[in-house]
Structures are given as structure tokens and as C-alpha cells.
C-alpha positions in Angstrom: 0.0 0.0 0.0 1.3 3.5 -0.9 2.6 5.7 1.9 1.5 9.3 1.2 4.3 10.8 3.3 7.0 8.7 1.6 5.4 9.6 -1.8 5.5 13.3 -1.0 9.2 13.2 0.1 10.1 11.3 -3.1 8.1 13.8 -5.2 10.1 16.7 -3.7 13.5 14.9 -3.7 13.9 15.1 0.0 16.0 12.0 0.1 17.6 12.4 3.6 14.1 12.9 5.1 12.8 10.0 3.2 15.6 7.6 4.3 15.2 8.6 7.9 11.4 8.3 7.8 11.5 4.8 6.3 14.2 3.7 8.8 12.1 5.0 11.8 8.9 3.5 10.5 10.6 0.1 10.1 12.1 0.2 13.6 8.8 1.3 15.1 7.0 -1.6 13.3 9.7 -3.9 14.7 9.2 -2.3 18.2 13.0 -1.9 18.5 14.4 -0.7 21.9 17.2 1.1 20.1 16.5 3.4 17.2 19.1 4.5 14.6 16.9 7.0 12.9 16.0 10.4 14.3 12.5 11.7 15.1 10.7 13.1 12.1 8.1 15.0 14.3 9.0 17.8 16.7 6.8 19.5 19.3 8.8 22.5 20.5 7.5 25.0 23.1 8.5 28.6 22.2 7.3 29.6 25.7 5.7 27.7 28.6 3.8 30.7 30.0 0.5 32.2 28.9 -1.7 35.2 29.6 -4.9 33.2 29.9 -6.0 30.9 32.8 -7.7 28.0 31.1 -8.7 25.7 33.9 -7.7 22.3 32.4 -4.3 23.5 31.3 -1.5 23.1 33.9 -0.1 26.5 32.9 -3.5 28.2 33.1 -4.3 26.4 36.4 -1.0 27.6 37.9 0.3 24.1 38.7 3.9 25.4 38.5 5.3 22.0 37.5 8.1 23.5 35.4 10.2 26.7 35.6 9.0 29.4 33.2 11.2 30.0 30.2 11.2 31.3 26.6 13.1 29.4 23.9 16.2 31.4 22.6 16.8 31.7 18.9 20.3 30.3 19.1 19.0 27.3 21.0 16.4 26.6 18.3 19.3 26.9 15.7 21.1 24.1 17.7 17.9 22.0 17.4 17.8 22.6 13.7 21.5 21.7 13.3 20.8 18.3 14.9 17.3 17.5 13.5 16.5 19.9 10.7 17.8 17.6 7.8 15.4 14.7 8.9 12.4 16.5 10.4 9.2 16.5 8.4 6.9 18.5 10.7 7.2 20.9 13.7 4.4 22.0 16.1 5.4 25.3 17.6 3.3 25.0 20.8 2.7 22.9 23.9 2.1 24.4 27.4 2.4 28.1 26.6 1.3 30.8 24.2 3.8 30.7 21.3 3.1 34.3 20.0 4.6 35.6 23.2 8.1 34.6 22.0 9.5 37.5 19.9 11.7 35.2 17.9 8.9 32.8 16.8 8.7 34.1 13.2 12.5 33.8 12.8 12.3 30.2 14.1 9.6 29.4 11.6 11.7 30.9 8.7 14.7 28.8 9.9 12.5 25.7 9.9 11.2 26.4 6.4 14.8 26.7 5.1 15.1 23.0 6.1 11.9 22.2 4.1 9.9 21.4 7.3 6.1 21.6 7.5 5.2 24.0 10.4 2.2 24.6 12.6 1.4 27.1 15.4 -1.5 26.8 17.8 -2.5 30.0 19.6 -5.2 31.6 21.7 -4.6 34.7 19.4 -5.1 37.3 22.1 -1.7 38.8 21.5 -1.3 40.0 17.9 -0.7 43.1 15.8 -0.6 44.2 12.1 3.2 44.0 12.2 2.9 40.4 13.5 0.4 39.6 10.8 2.9 40.5 8.1 5.7 38.6 9.7 3.4 35.5 10.1 2.6 35.5 6.4 6.1 36.2 5.2 7.8 33.6 7.5 6.3 30.8 5.5 4.1 29.3 8.3 2.0 26.4 6.8 -0.8 26.2 9.3 -2.2 28.4 12.1 -4.7 26.8 14.6 -6.8 29.3 16.5 -8.3 28.0 19.8 -11.7 29.7 20.0 -14.2 27.7 22.0 -17.2 30.0 21.8 -19.2 32.4 19.7 -19.8 35.0 22.4 -17.8 36.4 25.2 -19.9 34.5 27.7 -19.3 31.1 26.3 -15.7 31.8 25.1 -14.4 33.0 28.5 -15.9 30.1 30.4 -12.8 28.0 29.4 -10.5 30.7 27.9 -10.4 32.6 31.1 -9.0 36.1 30.7 -9.5 36.0 26.9 -11.3 38.5 24.8 -13.5 37.1 22.1 -14.0 40.3 20.1 -10.2 40.9 20.2 -9.5 37.5 18.8 -12.1 38.0 16.0 -10.5 41.3 15.2 -7.0 39.7 15.0 -8.4 37.0 12.7 -9.8 39.6 10.3 -6.5 41.4 10.4 -4.6 38.3 9.4 -7.0 37.3 6.6 -6.7 40.8 5.2 -2.9 40.8 5.3 -2.8 37.4 3.7 -5.0 38.7 0.9 -2.9 41.9 0.6 0.3 39.9 0.1 -1.3 37.5 -2.3 -0.4 34.5 -0.2 -2.3 31.3 0.4 -0.5 30.6 3.7 -0.8 30.2 6.6 -3.9 28.1 6.2 -6.1 29.1 9.1 -8.0 26.6 11.2 -10.6 27.4 13.9 -10.5 24.8 16.6 -13.6 24.6 18.8 -13.3 22.4 21.9 -16.7 21.1 22.9 -17.9 21.4 26.5 -21.3 21.3 28.1 -21.6 25.1 28.2 -20.8 25.6 24.5 -22.4 22.6 22.7 -25.4 24.6 21.8 -23.2 26.7 19.5 -21.8 23.7 17.5 -24.2 24.1 14.6 -23.2 27.7 14.1 -19.4 27.4 14.4 -18.6 26.3 10.8 -20.8 29.0 9.3 -19.3 31.7 11.5 -15.7 30.7 11.0 -15.9 30.4 7.3 -17.6 33.7 6.9 -14.6 35.3 8.8 -12.2 33.8 6.2 -10.8 30.6 7.9 -9.9 27.7 5.7 -11.0 24.8 8.0 -13.0 24.2 11.1 -12.3 21.6 13.8 -15.1 20.7 16.3 -13.2 18.6 18.7 -13.9 16.6 21.8 -11.9 17.9 24.7 -9.6 16.0 27.1 -10.7 16.6 30.6 -9.1 16.1 34.1 -10.3 13.3 36.3 -11.7 15.2 39.3 -15.1 16.0 41.0 -17.5 18.3 39.1 -16.3 17.5 35.6 -19.0 14.9 34.9 -21.8 17.3 35.9 -20.5 20.6 34.6 -18.2 20.0 31.6 -18.9 16.8 29.7 -21.2 17.5 26.7 -24.6 15.8 26.6 -24.1 15.2 22.9 -22.1 11.9 23.1 -20.6 12.2 19.6 -18.6 15.3 20.9 -17.3 13.6 24.1 -14.4 11.1 24.5 -15.9 9.9 27.8 -18.9 8.1 29.1 -20.4 10.6 31.6 -21.9 7.7 33.7 -18.6 6.1 34.3 -16.3 9.1 34.3 -14.0 8.8 37.4 -13.4 11.6 40.0 -9.7 10.8 40.3 -6.9 9.5 38.0 -6.0 5.8 38.0 -2.7 6.2 39.9 -4.8 7.4 42.8 -7.0 4.3 42.5 -4.0 2.1 43.3 -3.0 3.7 46.6 -5.3 1.4 48.5 -4.5 -1.7 46.4 -1.5 -4.1 46.3 -1.5 -4.9 42.5 1.4 -3.5 40.5 -0.6 -3.5 37.3 -4.1 -2.2 36.6 -6.2 -2.3 33.5 -7.6 1.2 33.0 -10.9 1.9 31.3 -11.9 5.6 31.4 -12.8 6.3 27.8 -16.1 6.0 26.0 -14.9 3.6 23.3 -13.7 0.1 23.9 -10.0 -0.2 24.5 -7.9 -0.5 21.3 -4.3 -1.2 21.9 -2.7 1.1 19.4 1.1 1.7 19.4 2.1 5.1 20.6 4.5 6.6 18.0 6.2 9.1 20.3 9.1 6.9 21.6 10.2 6.1 18.1 9.2 9.0 15.8 8.5 12.2 17.9 10.2 14.4 20.4 8.9 17.1 22.7 11.4 19.8 23.7 10.7 22.5 26.3 12.0 26.1 26.2 15.0 25.2 28.4 16.0 22.2 26.3 14.5 19.6 28.6 12.8 16.7 26.8 9.4 15.4 27.8 8.2 11.8 26.9 5.5 13.3 24.7 3.4 16.5 24.3 1.0 15.3 27.0 3.4 15.1 29.9 3.9 18.4 31.5 5.8 17.6 34.8 9.5 18.2 34.9 10.1 15.1 37.1 9.3 12.9 34.1 11.8 14.4 31.7 13.9 12.1 29.6 17.0 14.3 29.6 18.1 17.7 28.1 18.6 18.3 24.4 21.6 20.6 25.0 23.5 18.5 27.4 25.3 16.1 25.0 25.1 14.2 21.6 21.6 13.7 20.5 21.8 10.0 19.8 22.9 9.4 23.3 19.8 11.1 24.6 17.6 9.3 21.9 18.7 5.9 23.1 19.1 6.5 26.8 17.5 4.3 29.4 14.4 6.4 29.7 13.7 6.1 25.9 14.5 2.4 25.9 12.1 1.7 28.8 9.4 3.7 27.1 9.7 1.6 23.9 9.8 -1.6 25.8 6.8 -0.8 27.9 4.7 0.5 25.0 5.6 -2.6 22.9 4.6 -5.0 25.7 1.4 -3.1 26.5 0.3 -3.3 22.8 0.9 -7.0 22.8 -1.1 -7.5 26.0 2.0 -8.5 28.0 1.6 -5.8 30.6 -0.8 -3.2 31.9 -0.5 0.3 33.2 1.9 0.6 36.2 0.4 3.5 38.2 3.2 3.4 40.9 6.0 3.7 38.3 8.1 6.8 38.3 8.4 6.5 34.5 5.8 8.5 32.7 5.2 6.0 29.9 4.8 3.0 32.3 2.2 4.9 34.3 0.4 6.3 31.2 -3.3 5.2 30.9 -3.7 6.9 27.5 -1.2 5.0 25.4 -1.9 5.5 21.7 -4.5 8.2 22.4 -2.0 11.0 22.1 -0.4 9.8 18.9 0.6 12.6 16.6 -0.9 12.6 13.2 0.7 14.2 10.1 -1.5 17.1 8.9 -2.7 17.3 5.3 0.0 19.8 4.5 2.6 17.2 5.1 1.0 14.9 2.5 0.4 17.6 -0.1 3.6 19.5 0.2 4.0 23.3 -0.5 1.6 24.8 -3.0 3.2 28.2 -3.4 6.5 30.1 -3.0 6.5 33.3 -0.9 9.3 35.6 0.3 10.8 34.5 3.6 11.2 37.3 6.2 14.8 38.2 6.9 
């Protein structure tokens, strides 16, 4: 069967990226503990601080599980020196608001010189006409706007501290600048996370967003924390827009369930759909780098205590095949094969993970299609 990513890399003559991609895919299929290829997906956090107070985000909730930092341009250049020739895609986002990093557009330009597909996800409260021109000229492929409401009342319920009218104004500004410069990029996506308080607006989201000039609309079930009050106040009543079964939704995470038990393993069932043991691709193909260079197991693990190492502390391949990564690959492989369950008492994030395979990264359509236009890159 044809592989659309490999086909695109061949079509564009990106032979180093193709060779690395095929090697990593083969080693992931074989569930190898050691990997000779480099990750072809990067999630890098330009900042890990934010001006909003979204309640389910560890940053917005003020959990303070990691020291605040902003990624320096010379450090991003170091990342590109090591991974740029083999990377296929970069997400410029994770636990903070990326537009708060003044060097973001220079980083994107640098990534585009390495022929890497790029995406930024933002709350879009901090923007300007000058930033709009930089965003278009830097070559960004895709911009995801997190807008979970069609009025200030519904929007600010989750995006606490955000201003809906300001975000809409910024969207109009960017659409106008893109038109003025005759560019098709960045493609703009409106992401609407569905909660109980905004599900009545679902049927109007697409019409509203497209009228404002966005290119695509995502109406997305939201991940939610396991704690009291979520079931009653946040889970949507429209089941097709929820990942959870409200009747069985737990009030505490599974590692807390084990405190009064003696078993070392526990089969965790917290999601609406029947368990499908799908391989997590992060330990073989993706890497999540924080602003200070620390490396998380994946984009879903925010605590510093679970870091796998630091990108800037030595040769990359020593990090990539250290004991933390090897344990991750071994556990995920055994879990998929049904040879082990979640280990809630483990100090290793992958071994205690009850969402294996559910946070898989997926290549966006732009990675499959490739670039459609050439635009000037900002200096």
C-alpha cells in the first residue's frame, strides 16, 4: 500500500528525510528498543507561560510543575542543526502561548529553510498588524486558533482572561494581510473544543468561522481532568462530541485508585470507546522539547520530574537511546501486545500512562500535499 508521506518526500526529492522516515517506520514496526533514525516529528514550546487561565491547562491552572522560560533563537538553531535535515513537521506549541516569543517568526523561517512543515496553535489574544505581516512572510504552513465559543460569555468560560472580540479582530487582520500579500498561507484553522456550556453553538461554528475567512474548522472533543465536578459541569450531553462516558467518568486519576491496592498493574478503562491497543508513535518518531531544552516523553506530559533528559547536554543520539527512551519503547511494545498493563506506581511516565496510543501525533494534510506556493521569507 502506498505511503502518502513517503510519496511526497520522493516527489520533492527530500532524500535524507525519506531515508530517515523509512528507517524510523521500520524500527517502530519492529518495536525496537534502540533506534538508529532520528525523530521526524518535533513539538517545541516557544514559551511555557501564557496570559490566559484555562482551567484544564497546567499552565493556566498555575500548577507550576516546570520553571517558566522562553526558547532562545540560538538554542532553536542548535535543534535545527541536529534534527533539521530529517524533520518532516514541527508543532510550535505545547504548554504556553507561542506568540509571546518575539523570535517565533525567525524560528519558523529557519525551519522552512530546512523544508519542514510548520504549525502554530494559539489563543490569538496577543497579535498586531506587524505580527500579521511577519506571520505571512515567514512561511508558516498552518495556524490553529483555539476559539471555544461564539460569544464572550461562552468563550471566557474556558478561555479565562481572553477577549472574544479581540480574537475575531485579529483574525480579520490576518485574513486581510494574507490577501494583501497574495499568499495562500498560513492556512487558518478554527478549533472549537466542545464542552457542556458551548455545545449549543456547535451548529453555528462552521458558518461563523468560514464567513470570517478561515480555511478549515475543527469541532473537537476535549480532554478533561479526572476530578469531581467534571462529569456534571463540563462533559457534553451530545455523546458524539465527548471522548468519555459521563456515567462512568472517574473523579480521580488511576494512579490514585491504586493507593489502597496491592497490585502492581491495573487495566484502566476511562474512555467511552472500547480499548484499542494502538502503538504510541512518540518513543520512536516524535520528540517534545521544552524552552530550556528539557525533553518530555511526549506532548501530553507536563511535569519536569518525568523528563527524559536535556537536548543541549550532549550528543543527540545518546539522549535518543538512553535508558528512559529504551524503557518507554519496551513498555509500549509490551502493552500493545497485552503482556503488561499500566503501572500506576512507576516513576516512568510511559509506564504509568493510561492513554497509550490516544496522544499519537498525526501528520497534517499539508505534510501529505507539500508546498503549494512560494512566498518571500522574512529576513
